[in-house]
DOMARDO-831158 format. One line per 4 residues: number of its first residue (from 0); for each residue z, x, y of N, C-alpha, C, O. Coordinates in pm, whole numbers, plus 32768, in hexadecimal, padded with zeros to 4 digits. Layout:
% DOMARDO-831158
NUM = Z:X:Y:Z:X:Y:Z:X:Y:Z:X:Y  ...
//
This chain:
% DOMARDO-831158
0 = 6E31:6C10:5359:6E99:6C48:5307:6F12:6BEB:530C:6F33:6BB5:5375  6F52:6BD7:529B:6FC6:6B7F:5290:7046:6BC5:52BC:704F:6C40:52BB  70A8:6B74:52E3:7129:6BAA:5311:716A:6C02:52A6:71A6:6C68:52C7  715E:6BDC:5228:719B:6C29:51BB:715B:6CB4:51B1:719F:6D16:5195
4 = 70D8:6CBA:51C7:7092:6D3B:51C2:70BB:6D95:5237:70C8:6E0E:5228  70D0:6D56:52AB:70FE:6DA2:5320:718B:6DD7:5308:71A8:6E4B:5327  71E1:6D84:52D0:7269:6DB1:52AE:7265:6E28:524F:72B2:6E87:525E  720D:6E21:51ED:7201:6E90:518D:71D9:6F11:51D4:720E:6F7C:51B5
8 = 717E:6F08:5234:7156:6F7F:5280:71CA:6FB3:52D6:71DF:702C:52E1  7215:6F56:5312:7283:6F7E:5369:72F8:6FBB:531D:7350:6FFA:5359  72FC:6FA9:529A:7364:6FEB:524B:7352:7083:524C:73AE:70CD:5226  72DE:70B2:5277:72C5:7141:5282:72FB:717D:5304:72FB:71F7:5315
12 = 7329:7128:535F:735F:7156:53DF:73F6:7165:53D0:743C:7106:53AD  7426:71DD:53EA:74B5:71FB:53DD:74F8:71FF:5466:74BD:722C:54C8  7573:71CF:546B:75C5:71DF:54E1:75F0:7272:54E1:7633:729D:5483  75CD:72C0:5549:75ED:734E:5546:7684:7369:554B:76B0:73D5:5526
16 = 76D2:7309:5577:7763:731A:557F:77A6:7304:54F8:77FF:734F:54D2  777B:729A:54B0:77BD:7277:5432:7771:72A7:53B6:77AC:72B8:534C  76EE:72BD:53C5:769C:72E3:5353:766F:726D:52FE:7623:727E:529E  769D:71F5:531F:7675:717C:52D5:75F2:7146:530C:75D1:715C:5380
20 = 75A7:70FE:52B8:752E:70BF:52EB:7556:7048:5343:75BE:7009:532C  7503:702A:53A5:7527:6FC6:540A:752A:6F38:53D4:756D:6EE2:540E  74E5:6F1D:5367:74E7:6E98:532B:756C:6E81:52E4:75AE:6E1C:52FA  7594:6EDF:528E:7613:6ED4:5247:7689:6ED4:52A7:76EF:6E93:528E
24 = 767A:6F1B:5314:76E5:6F24:5377:76F3:6EA3:53C9:7758:6E8E:540C  768D:6E4D:53C3:7693:6DCE:540C:765E:6DD5:5499:7674:6D79:54E8  7618:6E40:54BC:75E2:6E4B:5543:7565:6DF5:5557:7548:6DCD:55C7  751C:6DD7:54EE:74A9:6D7D:54F6:74DC:6CF2:54D2:7505:6CD9:5461
28 = 74DA:6C97:5534:7516:6C14:551E:74B0:6BA6:5504:74D0:6B42:54C3  7435:6BB8:5535:73D1:6B4E:5523:7347:6B87:553B:7335:6BE0:558E  72E6:6B55:54F1:725A:6B7A:5505:7209:6AFA:5510:720D:6AA5:54B7  71C1:6AED:557E:716C:6A78:5595:70DB:6AA8:5591:70B0:6AF6:55E6
32 = 7091:6A77:552F:7005:6A9D:551F:6FAF:6A2A:5551:6FB4:69BB:551B  6F60:6A45:55B8:6F03:69E3:55EF:6E76:6A19:55E2:6E62:6A8B:55B8  6E14:69C8:5604:6D88:69F3:55F8:6D69:6A6C:564F:6D2C:6ACC:5621  6D93:6A67:56CC:6D6F:6ACE:572E:6DD2:6B41:5735:6DAD:6BAE:5763
36 = 6E4F:6B2D:5709:6EB4:6B95:571A:6F24:6B82:56B5:6F32:6B19:5676  6F72:6BEB:56A8:6FEB:6BE9:5655:705E:6C13:56AE:7053:6C74:56F9  70CE:6BCB:56A4:7144:6BED:56F2:71B3:6C14:5690:71D5:6BC8:5636  71E9:6C8A:56A4:7256:6CBC:5650:72D4:6CBE:56A5:72DA:6D05:570A
40 = 7338:6C70:567C:73B5:6C69:56C7:7419:6CCC:568B:742B:6CD2:5612  7459:6D18:56E4:74BC:6D7A:56BB:7542:6D5C:56FD:7548:6D1E:5767  75AD:6D89:56BD:7634:6D6F:56EE:766F:6DEB:572F:76D6:6E1E:5702  762E:6E1C:5799:7663:6E90:57DE:76D9:6E6C:5838:7743:6EAA:5830
44 = 76C7:6E08:588E:772F:6DE5:58F0:77B0:6DB8:58AD:781D:6DDE:58D7  77A5:6D69:5845:781E:6D36:5804:786A:6DA3:57B9:78E0:6D91:579A  7829:6E11:579C:786A:6E80:5755:7890:6EF4:57B1:78BA:6F5E:5782  7882:6EE1:5834:78A5:6F49:5894:791F:6F1C:58E4:791A:6EB2:5922
48 = 798B:6F69:58E3:7A00:6F44:5933:79DD:6F3B:59C8:7987:6F84:59F8  7A1F:6EE2:5A0F:7A01:6ECB:5A9C:7A47:6F2F:5AF8:7A85:6F09:5B5B  7A3E:6FA9:5AD7:7A77:7013:5B2A:7A02:706E:5B54:79B0:7092:5B00  79FA:7092:5BD3:7988:70E3:5C00:7972:7162:5BAF:7900:7188:5B95
52 = 79DD:71A5:5B88:79CE:721F:5B38:798E:7200:5AB1:7934:7247:5A85  79BF:7196:5A6F:7988:7171:59ED:78F5:714A:59F9:78A4:716C:59A2  78D3:7104:5A64:7847:70DF:5A79:77F0:715B:5A8C:7782:7163:5A56  7822:71BB:5AD8:77D7:7236:5AF2:77C4:7288:5A72:775B:72C4:5A5E
56 = 7829:728A:5A1E:7820:72D4:59A0:77C1:728F:593F:7778:72D1:58F5  77C0:720A:593F:776D:71BF:58E1:76DA:71BB:5908:7685:71AB:58B1  76B9:71CA:5988:762E:71BB:59B1:75D0:721C:5969:7567:71F0:593A  75EF:729E:595E:7592:72F8:5917:7580:72D1:5884:7514:72E2:584C
60 = 75E9:729E:5846:75DE:7272:57BA:7581:71FB:57B0:752B:71F6:5759  7592:719A:580A:753C:7124:5809:74AC:7149:5827:744F:7112:57EB  7498:71A5:5886:7410:71D1:58A7:73CD:7213:582E:7357:71FD:5816  7418:7261:57E4:73E3:72A2:576B:73BD:7239:5702:7355:7244:56C2
64 = 7414:71D4:56F1:73F7:716A:5690:7378:711F:56B8:7325:7102:5662  7368:7100:5737:72F0:70B9:5766:7274:710F:574E:720F:70DC:571E  727B:7190:576D:7209:71EB:5754:71E6:71ED:56BF:7171:71E7:569A  724D:71F6:566B:7235:71FB:55DA:71FC:7177:55A7:71A7:7176:554E
68 = 722B:7107:55DE:71F5:7084:55B8:7161:707D:55DB:710F:7052:558B  7140:70A7:5654:70B4:70A4:5681:705D:70FD:5629:6FEC:70D9:5608  7091:7171:5605:7046:71CF:55B2:7028:7193:5528:6FBA:71A4:54F3  7089:714C:54F0:7078:7110:546B:7018:7099:5470:6FCF:7080:5410
72 = 7018:704F:54DF:6FCC:6FD3:54E6:6F45:6FDE:552C:6EF0:6F87:5519  6F2E:7046:557B:6EB8:704B:55D1:6E33:703E:5588:6DD6:7001:55BE  6E26:7074:5513:6DA8:706B:54C9:6D9D:6FEE:5474:6D32:6FCD:5442  6E0D:6FA8:5463:6E10:6F35:5408:6E06:6EAF:544F:6DD1:6E4F:5418
76 = 6E38:6EA8:54CA:6E39:6E2B:5516:6DDD:6E36:558E:6DBF:6EA4:55BD  6DB2:6DC4:55BF:6D6A:6DC3:563E:6DD1:6DCF:56AD:6E1C:6E30:56B3  6DD4:6D6E:5704:6E33:6D6E:5773:6EBC:6D43:5741:6EC9:6CDC:56FF  6F22:6D92:5760:6FAA:6D6B:573C:7009:6D90:57AC:6FEF:6DEB:57FB
80 = 7078:6D47:57B0:70E0:6D60:5813:7164:6D77:57CB:717D:6D3F:5761  71B8:6DCB:5807:7240:6DE1:57D5:729B:6DAC:5843:7299:6DDD:58B4  72ED:6D46:5820:733B:6CFD:5884:73CC:6CF6:5857:73E8:6CDE:57E2  7429:6D0D:58B5:74B7:6CFE:5896:74D6:6C69:5881:74AF:6C15:58D2
84 = 751C:6C4A:5815:7534:6BBD:57F4:759B:6B7A:584D:75A8:6B00:584A  75E5:6BC6:589C:764B:6B8B:58F2:761E:6B89:5986:762E:6B24:59CA  75E7:6BF6:59B5:75C1:6C01:5A42:752E:6BE0:5A5A:7505:6BCA:5ACC  74DE:6BDD:59F0:744C:6BCB:59F4:7405:6C3D:5A3D:7393:6C2E:5A69
88 = 7448:6CAE:5A4A:7409:6D25:5A83:73A0:6D57:5A23:73B6:6D5E:59AA  732D:6D7B:5A5A:72C1:6DB3:5A08:72CD:6E4A:5A09:72E8:6E87:5A71  72B9:6E85:5996:72C1:6F16:5988:7235:6F4C:596D:71EA:6F15:591D  7215:6FB7:59B1:7193:6FF6:59A1:71A8:7087:597A:7201:70C9:59B0
92 = 715A:70B8:591E:7168:7146:58F9:714C:719E:5973:70EE:7185:59BF  719B:7204:5983:718A:7262:59F1:711D:72C5:59C9:711F:72FC:595B  70BF:72DA:5A23:7055:733B:5A08:7090:73C7:5A04:70E0:73EC:5A5B  706A:7413:59A2:7098:749C:5998:7049:74F2:59FB:6FCE:74EB:5A00
96 = 708F:7540:5A4A:7050:7598:5AA9:705B:7625:5A75:70C8:7656:5A57  6FE8:7667:5A69:6FE7:76F0:5A37:6FEB:7754:5AA7:6FEA:77CD:5A8E
//
């Protein structure tokens, strides 16, 4: 799948705080498509104030965005990673516990 096609799919993911899609909002900064994997870079750290309270408030929003990204892409891509473009932290969808 091409980067443009992935971007089109990610336009369906909304930031729960702003209601905007994450592509238009600028949260998806780069997509690297390789044979074995796809890496999607997001701008979470650069958009989070460096205050512990702000970080704590933003974490559930970022976790929701990562879950929604995985949900949109899981059937369309093979192996993919979601990585912060500044810290290189990898984000993994949290398993839902019933």
